[in-house]
C-alpha positions, 0 to 999 in steps of 0.5 A: 657567175655563169647565170644569167648570160648577157645574151639572156638578159638582153632577150628579156630586156628587149621583150619588155621594150617591145611590149612597152615602147620603153628604152631597153635601158629602162628595163629591170630584171629579177634574177630568181634562181631555182633551189635544191635541198641536199638534206632536209627533205620533207621537214621544213613543214614540221619545224625541222632544220634543213640545208639548201642552195641555189643553182645557176638556172631559174627564173628572169622577169624583166619589167618596168613600172607600169606608171599606173596600177595595171599589171600586164604579163607575158611568158616566154614559155606560155602563150597569152597574157595576164592583166589586172590591177594592183588595186583589186582585192585578191582572194585566195584561190579556194574561196575564189574558185568557189565564187567565180568559176572564171578565176584562174586555177593553179591546177593548170600548169599553163596559167599558174605563172600568172596566178602567182602574180595575183598571189604576190599582190594578195600577200603584199595586201594582206601584209598592208603593203601599199601598192600604188603602181603595177608592172609590165613584165616578161617572165622566162624560165630556164629551159626544160626546168619548169615544174621539175621539183626544183621549186620553180613555183617559189622562184616565180612568187619571189620574182613577182614580189621583188618586181612589185616591191621594186616598182613601188620603192618598198624596202622589204628584208629577205626574211619578210619576203620568205613570209610573203611567199609563204602567204602566196603558197599557204594562204592564196594557193592552199598548199601546206608546204613549209618555207624551205623553198622560198628561204633558199632562194632568198638567203643562199649565197654563192659557195655556201650551204644554207643551213636553216631552223625552220622553227626559229627561222634562224639561218647560217651560211656555211662556207666550205673550205677550198675543196681538192676536187671541185663539184657539179650538180646533176639534174636527172629528169624522170619525165613524170610531172605533176603539179603540187596543188592537184596531187593530194600526197603532198598535203596528206603527208603533212597531215600524217606528220601532224598526227604523229606529233599529236600522238607523241605530244599527247603520250608525253603530257604535252598535248597543249603544244601545236602538233608539229614534229619539231615540238617533239623531244627526241627522247620523247620520240624514242620513248613513245615511238611504239605507240604510233601506227605503222604509217605514222611511225614511218613519218616520224622516223623520217623527220627525226632521222632526217634532222640528224642527217642535216646536222651531220651534213652541215659538219661534213660540208664545213670540213670539205668532206664531200664523200661523207656529205654525199653518203647522207644525201643518199641516205635521205633519198632511201628514207623518202622512199622507205618512210616518207613513201614518196616517189613513183617507180620511174623516180625510184629507178632514176635515183638508183641509177644516179647512185651507181653513175661514176663520180657521184657522191650522193643522190636523192629526189628533188622537190616533194618527190611526187614528180620531177627530178633527182639531184646528185653531187658529182665530181666535176671531172666525171660529171659528163661521163655521169650524165651520159651513164644516167641518160643511157641507163634511164632510157633502158629503164623507162623508154617511154618517159625518156622520149619526152625529156627536156628537149634531148637533155635528160640530164643537166650539169649545173653549178651553184648559184646566188640569191634572188636579186633585182639587176637594175 
């Protein structure tokens, strides 16, 4: 595996050693990768079927058990220090903000790294996990990838969960941690997103496509046959940044999907079922979709067509057919624009540029589509040429956004990664 490097691990361990005075050999490191979702865009919150894999970039959290209840955290990216105790009762951010103006707000990008630590304690407290010991930790994200649509927030949440569980000698399964990270995002922060992000981070395996039914939580690791041509993953950044918790677009679209489900279930005599689109049979959708108002019709069309793309994508991946896999990814991107109606103009332009780049099999938005980056699968031999093409064309299309991109690296070439883990 190309990440983390020995140099990165040593840097994190040295930072913790300096904070604590402890020997570098005592420092443990959580490796929590970022994820991409080739297919299954925007349907996890409706119980749809999704696909995902991690990349060789992400969050590193060096830590040692504190020896008491204290949590002390610093970040490589942001100034300041987060300090609190694991025996403090944590309350959801919405409730806390109403009662205490000093509570950190997740809408502030610079404080979110610490907010998620409190959220992890909230999730473990809510799940009646006994926390007797805090951590002293140092958090670092891969350069240029913060808040870029790669689920950096879920990676941070998972990192804190794994560190706290390790420090308290708790045995927790990946499936349980998927639920705990959902509690951070849904219960503590008030987001309405699904379980795709944390599932990918916790369940993925190098060389495999993670295929998951978000309704049943059943998952499968699909191994591709040995490919004639190796692939790489391009991450192309738009320069557009917006945190989910301050953009109403994400939660609004979740509500629209639920409203579409409610109309379809009522029309078919199944109004007692929870109004999520996974509870609507495809035949029911076909029979009653004409009853949906235009906006709701587009949301439902995206859900059902994307579910089908995921199924076909699994077959293409298992057969080693990257050309077909890529076509489905690009079709997913188009549906995100036309049916789910997400993506600002810079992201849409970037998506179109990627589709024309040499060696690219397919491309789409990454993350919620309201900010960040696009992801593409590309022939490994043409990855450098594709990255140069995208950089040059995007600078022409969006010169102002391009000026501020990623420390001079608007396009990164990545490889597939592995699941989150603790290195002792």
